[in-house]
N, C-alpha and C positions, 0 to 999 in steps of 0.2 A: 237520604243518604248524606247530603251536604250538612244537614243539621247534626247528625250523628258524629261526623268528622269534626265539626266546630265544637261540639260538647267535649269530645275526646281531647282535642287540642287545649281547650280551656282547662280541663281536669289535669292534664300533664303540666301546664304552666303553673297552676295553683299548687300542685303537689311539689314541683321542683322548687318554687320559691319558699315553700315551707320546709323542705327537707334539707336544703343546703345550709341555711342558717342554723338548723338544729344540729347537723353534723359538725359544723364549725364550732358551735358552742360545746359539743361533747368533746371535741379534740382540745379545745382551750381548757376545759375543766380537767381533762386527763393530764395535760402537760403541767398545769399549776398544782395538782394534787400530788405529783410525784417530785416536785421541786422543793428542795429544802433551803430555806433561807438561812444563811449563817449570820447570826447577830453577834458574833464574838463569844467570849466565854472560854471556860476550860474545855480542852479536847484532848483525850488520852489516845496514845498509840503504844503498841507493844512490839518489842523486837526480842525474839528468842535467841539466846546466845549459848555458848558451850557450857559445860559443867552444870547442867540443870538449872541455869539462871535465865532471867528475863530482864530486860530493861524497860521500865514504864516511863514513857515520855509525856510530858504535857506540852502539846504542840499548839495550844490555844493561846489566848492573850490575857487570861486571868488565872489566878492561882486555883488549883484543884484541892478541895478539902475533903477529908475523911475518905481517902483512896483505899478501897477494899480490893485486895488482890488475892488470887488463888492460883496455885500451880498444881497440876495433877499429872501423875505418871501412870500410863495405862499400857497393858499388854494383854493379849488373849488369855495367856496362862501365866499369871503372876502369883507365885507361891509365897514369896517373902518380900516385904517392902511394898513400894508403890502406894497408891492412894493419893490423897490431896493434902496440901498444906496451905494455910491462909493466914493472913494478918492484915493490919490496917496501918497505913501511913497517914500521919496527921495532915501533912500539906506537901504538895509538889508545886513549886512556883512556876509561872509561865516561862516556858523555854527550858525548864530544868528536867532532870531525869533521875530516877532511883533504880538501883540494881537490887533485885530480889532473887533469892535462890531457894531451891528445894533441898532440904538437908537430907540427902539420901544416905541411908545406912547400906545394908547389904540388900541387893536386888537379886532374886532368883526366880527364873521363870523361862518361858519359851514363847517366841513370836516377836512381831514388830513392836518396838517401844515408842510410844508417842507421848510427847509432852504438850499439855494444853495450859496456856496462861490466860487468865481473865483479870480484868481490872475495871472498876467503876468508881465514881466519886459522887458526892452529894450534888455537885453541880456539873457533872459530865456523864455522858452516855457510857454504857457498858461496851467494852471491846474484848474480843477473844481471838487468840492466835494459837495455832497448833503447828507442831513440827515433828517429823519423823527423826528420832534420835539415833536409832540403830536396831539391829536385830538382837534380841535377848536370847542367849543360848546358855541356860543354867545361870551361873553367876557372871558370865562374860557378856559384854555389850560389843557387838561387831558393828563399828561405825561405817557409814557409807563412804 
């Protein structure tokens, strides 16, 4: 019986000395894999403003080149107008911003109207922002 207890205690000791470092290593790997190191560079941000416009900001410390932007207007029932418009801005300097607008003609539809703006650059990651514009009731937009 004493021998069985001694073997059991030895097994628990060996198992605990193996599992603790393994679980600590797993936690360390998990923390490091989700951490993004910022090495500088261009970084875009979007602010959606009134009149179907968005402001694309370069909040990084390098110029952003070939900034592709897209603005989409969506509603559940959009009969006339809506869709997406896109263009390219050659360069947005560090700390600068550019205003881009959706050239809306007549919008006719029904339901919540949502504007989604997306921007990406050759040297910056893609960012997307959405905003509820108002409720579309025929040709009228009822703002919140």
